[in-house]
N, C-alpha and C positions, 0 to 999 in steps of 0.2 A: 567685281565689285561688290563692295556698297553699293543698297542705290541711296537716292538723298528723292526727302516728300518734293512733291508738287510747289508745298507752300511755298518752302524757303526755294523754293528750283525761282523760280519768280519771283520772291523779294532779294532775288540775287543784287549782288552791285556791279558785278562783271562778266561779263560774258564767258565761261570754262571750257575749256580744250576736249575732256572727257569725263561726264557725267554718264546714269541710269538710272532711269526711273523702274518704279512701277504704279500697273492701273489699270481699269478698265477705260470700253471704248467706250465715250457716250455716243461717238460718231467717227464718218472716213468718208472725207469727202473726197470725191474727183481720183478715187482710185493711188489715194497721196495722202495728204492733211489729216489727223487721226488726232482729235480731241481730244484727250488724258488729263484720267481725276482716282486721285487716290483719295480721295476720303478730308487730307487735310485741307482744303480748301473747301468753298461752294467755286471757286476758276479751274476751268481747264487750262490744261499746257496745249500748245501745239505741239505739235510731233513728227516733221515734214520728208514721209517718204522715200524711199529714191525707189520710184517705179519701180523704174528702167532697169534696171542691175534684184529687184525681185521677183523668189517668185511665181507666179501666176496666183502657187498651191498656196502659199503662206498670205497672199493678197485677202485669196478666195474669206478668208478664216479670219480676216481681223475687220465684227461686226462687232456692234452695240450687242454692250454685254460680258464681253472677253474682256478673260486678263493678260494685258500682256506687259512682257520686258520689252524696252528701247533702254538705249546706248548710241551713246553723240555726243557734238558741240550744244552746249547754249554758246547760241548765238541772234543776233538782237533782227530781234522776230519784225518781219516786209506787211508784215498786218496792221492795224488795228482792233485798239484794244487793248494789250499785252503788247511789255517791255521785251519777252522773254520767249524763243521753241527752242528745240531738240531738233537738232540735222541728221536726219539718225540713220546711223550706222550700218545696222543689228540691230533683225531685231526676234522677239523667241513669242512664241504665241503658251502663257500659259496653263493659261483654262477652252478651248475653244467654247461659245454662244453660239442654241440659237437660232439668228433669228427672226422667224416664221412661230418662236416657243418662241420664247425670249417676253417679261409682261408688259416689258419697263421701256419702250421704247419711245426714243425719241424725239414725245405731242407730249398737251396735255392730256394730262387723266381725270377722271370723278375720283375724290374723297374715297368716296363711298369704294371704286373699284379698286385706290390702295392699300386701303384699311383688309381688305379682299384678300392683297397682297403682305403682308405688314413685316414678311422677314424678306422682299425683296422689293417694295421701297423706300424704306433710308439709302437705295444707289439713286434718288431723280436729286434735283436740286432744293427740294423749295422741307426733303423730310432732316435730310443728308442736313442739312441750314437748324432744323429743328434739331433733334439729334446733339449737331457741334456744343448750342445752347446751353440746350437742355444738362448738361455735363459743364459743362461756364460754370449756369449758376448749383450745380450742386458744392461743387468745391472750393466756388460765394461763400455757402450757410457756411462749410466749414471752417471758415480762413476772417471770417468776419466774429463767431462760436472762440477761436482757434485764440485768434489773435486776442479779444476781451475776456482769457481766462475760467474759459467754462469751459465741464470737464464735455466729452463726447460718450453719455453712456447708452449702452445696450438692452431695448425691457422688450418681456418676448414677449413671442408672439402665437405663443397656443395660452393660452388665459382663463381663470373662470367667473375673472370678473367682468360686468357689465359697466367703462368707466359713462356713458352715456347715456342708459339707463336704459333705455331703446328699443331692448330686446333682437336688431336685427340681427342679426349677426349671425357667422359661418360656424357650425359646430361640425366638432372633432374628434372623432369617436374611428376605435381599431375592433364596436360590438361587429360581429357576422347581420347583413344587416334584411337577410333571409331566416334567422333564425335568430333572434333579438330576445335575450336574456328577462326575463323579468322574477318583480319580484313576489313578496302572499301577497302583495293590493290591486297584481296588477299592472304596475306601473317597472315604466325599464329599470335592471341592477342595473344601476353607472358604478356599482363600488366594482362587474368586473368587466370596468373597462381600463383600455388602457391605463388613462392618470388613475383611478379611481374613480368619479366626480365627473360627472355632467362638464363638458369642457371649449370650448371658440376659438375662434383664430382673435387674437383684440385689433376693436370698433380706433384703438386708443392709446401710446403708452405712458399717455401722464398722471395716473394712480399712481402709477412703477416710478415714473420721476422724481414727482415729488418729495417720495423715499428719502431717494437719493439725494434733493433739494435741502434735502432737513441737517442730512448731513456734509455734504458735499457744496454747498452754496447757492451752485450755483449751475445749471449742468440742462443740455439739453437733448433730444433721440431725434436720429433723423430714419425710422424704415419704415418698410410697407406692416398698413392696416386696409381693411376686411371690412364692407356693408353691403350683408344681405338684400338689399333694396332694391327693390322690382323697375328701376324707375327707366324704364329706355330713350334718356333724356341729353343733350348733348352739353350736363352740366356731371352725371353723374357715373365712374364709373363707382367696379366691388372691388377693385385690386387698387393700392393707390397710394402711395409713400409722406406725408409728417413730419416736417418738424414743431417739437413742441419745446421749447422752452426751458426749466422750475429755475426760478430765484427765488432765494428766499431773506426776510424784509425785504421786501419793494411794497409800494401798496398797487394799489393800481392808477396811479400815476408814474409808473418811473414806471407799472407794465405799460403802462401806455406808449413811453418814449422811449424804455428800448425795441415795444417793435415795429415802431414809426425810421427805427438811426437803421439796423436790420434790413425791414424790404429796400431801405431809401437804397441802404449799403451798395447787395444786393445785386439793385437794377445798374444802378455807376458799376455795374464789377460787367455785366453785362455790356453796359453797350459801351465802355470801355477796352475794352476782346474782342466783344463778338461784331461787329463795324457791315464785315462785307456780308455774312449772313440777314447781317440785320434790313442792311440800305435793299437783302432780297430778297430780305421778307415783307416789305416797306411796297417796295413795283409789287408784285406779286396783289395787294389785298388795293390799291391805285387804282389795279384790270379785274377785283372784282368788286369792286368799289364805281364800277361801272353800270354796270350792267343789271343796277338796284336801283330802286325810282327818289326821286332828289331826298324825299319824305326821311331813304331810310340808310341813305351815308352818312358812314363816321363825317361830325366834322374836326375832328381830329388822325392827320396824319399817326403809321404806329411810331417814328424816333414820336413824333411829338407829345405823343398819348404817355409815353415812361419821361424825356422829360417835366413830365405837367405834374408828374411825381415825382421832382426830383427840385423842382421846378420853388413848388405850393409848400411854404402849412402846414400840412392838416386838420381841419378843422378839428374842437370838439365838443361834442354836443349831444343831452340829454338823449337819452328816447324818449322824456315827456315834451318838448322843444318840438323832437322831428314831429313825434304824430301831434303837433296842435298847425306843421309849418304845410305836410303831407294832408293830413286835413280842411285849411284852407287853400288848398292850391287848385291850380284852374282841372286843370286832367280827373282832380279829384270827383271835384266843385258839376264838372259837363260827364266824368263821369267816364273816361278816360280809359284810367287804370279796370287791369281786367282783374283786384283784390279791393274794393269802395274798403273806403279808410273812417268810420263810424268813431271808431271807440277806444282811448288806451286804451290799451295791454292786448293790442294786433300783434300777430305776428310781420312784421317788415314781409315782403316775399325782392326780388330781386330790380321791380322797372320803381317799386316805393327807395330804393337804395342808388341807385342811377338815377330817378331825378333831384333825389338831394344832394348827389359830390357831383354828376351835370345840366343841371337848369342852373333852376336856386343857388349854394355855394358858386359849383362853381373849383371846386375844392376836391384833395381828396379829404375821407366825414372820418373820422371815427364817434362813435356811438356807442354811451357807456348811460349804467344805471340800468339796464331792463329790466322789464317788469320778471319778479319769481317763477309764475306756473311758466314759464316760454323758455325756462332758464334749468342748469342741469343743474344736483343738488346741490354739484361739490361750491358751489357758488360762493362768497362774501353775503348777506341778509343786512342786507340798510337797519341802522334805525329807527328808517320812517316802519317795515314790515313788510313790506310790499313790492317793495328790486332789492332788489344786489347788483352788488362792482364789476355787471360782465361790459367788454366793450363789444366788437366786432367797425374792423376799419372796412372802407368800401371805397370804390378806384368805382372810374368809368369806363366802360364798354364791358366789366362783368359783380359787377355788387359787389357784394365781404370776398372777403380774402382771404382776413381776420378772424379770429376771433376766439377770446380768449377773459378771461378772469380779476382777480383777485380770488384767489381760496378761503371754502371760509375755518376759521384754523380754532373758534372756538366747539369746544369738544361735546360740551351740553343742546348746540343749538346747531352740529349736523349732526352729532344724533335722534338732535325733532324733526330732523328735516329727510333722515333717511327710514326713519318711522315713518313718516307722515306717504310715504309712494313704497310704502312695505318694500324696503332696502335687506334683505336682509342685513344685518346685524354678522352675525356671527364669520357673511362669509366676508367678510368685509371691517375686519376684524383691525385684520393689523397692518391696513389702512385709520383706520381708527390712533394703532398704535404713533401713529404721528403729534395727536395731539393729549393723547395720554399723558409722553412724554417730551417731553424741551418742544409744545407749542407756539410760531410764532410766525408772525402775518409772513407770508411769503401768497407767491401770483403765478404767471406762468398765459397763455396763447399757443395756440395751433394753425399754425399753415400748412395747405397743406398744397404741395412743393407741385400738383402738373395743375392745382390753378395759378397759381404763379410763373406756372409757363406757357401755359393759357396768357396769361395777359402779355406777359415781356414776348413773343410771340405771331401777336395779334391774329392765331386761329382762333376759329370758331366752335368749335367741338374738342373738348377734352378726348377725344378721340385718339381723337392730331398729335394728341403731346406725353409720346407714352409707349415704349416701340413695339409692347402688345399686349392691349383693351381690356380689358376682360369686365365684360359687361353679363346681362343675360341672356340667354341662350346663344354665347359667346364663346369658351374657350380657347380658341383653336390654339396654331404654334405651342 
């Protein structure tokens, strides 16, 4: 017979004569009670084995991590905590697990240990919950944009363009590294490479996305991006996923409206569809908080933090106003900030962003009109000649979660900005064509998907919200 998911069995409205469930043993108590989980829910279903009529050699194989199939009747549970359990009539071992070698024993493991066993960590309650939430958030992203009439565009992973201008990219080559071909000048001859030019893994699909927005009106990308930053921090990954909408005829105000509506939608979707997983992660975080000094404890639980974003309008504040607030703030005057704010033009750090959200405004914040010299070349220059139409959305506990801008639609201004930064016009001639032929006001933003999952799950390290993290010195699995 076909097996039924544990989630559906637990949500059944009636007892059933015969059911089959398949999954992995979480625990086996008293040679009688199996806690079975199949990944469909964080909850286990209790399976009661007739140990008196089950051969000892079978009972010995029911170990943590083993895959089993159980057939029997779904009956009302005699124990607390769940409505139903399975009274087992037939048990089959589908896959044995060595109890002495299986790493994911039913006990508390450190997150570092679990990262070292990323291929098995999803069998724990915490990582099962995180990955189910990640899946639901991914669906919510597509659902939002599809309902709004956006076109989903797959932008290149291999590119010759550096969208950010930072140059911290992974090079793609088929040249023999032990015997690189050289030009007469002694430089690497990229004409002999696979693509006939120097190419890299993309850091963003934005530039290509703009070309489609200028024909299809409103588009979004959702794909992998890569940064070769040697940053071993809890906020950085070398490989991550980016969500990047681009909309023709949207100015910065409309861009902020879109970003706020979008992010509230996906968070609400997670709250409505991941209740059990979020409740578990909230309890896990509350336990962690108990071990921290009082001053370092969060003022909000996980669910309170998510509802905080939904129940508060995002406060829109200019960069200039934010700098004035920060400069006059108590932690700045008492030098409690690691990066002291002395003058206009400073690049804000996470501590500043969190102060604005958590202490000063006490709501999500959108900062806009940043100094042009700390933002990318493609952002529209304001009339003051020193700021650009950029915007960042700041959240509690995490700081910046979204970055975007109104794009520079004026051909001559964009060319001058590129010249000033030494960006080769020929390399981006295709990008400039969108300004040569039918240019119009347009805007967009980028949201690092892992940063979103980090916020929604309440995890503190971005390596714990992606299946297989890629970081400096680590590309395992």
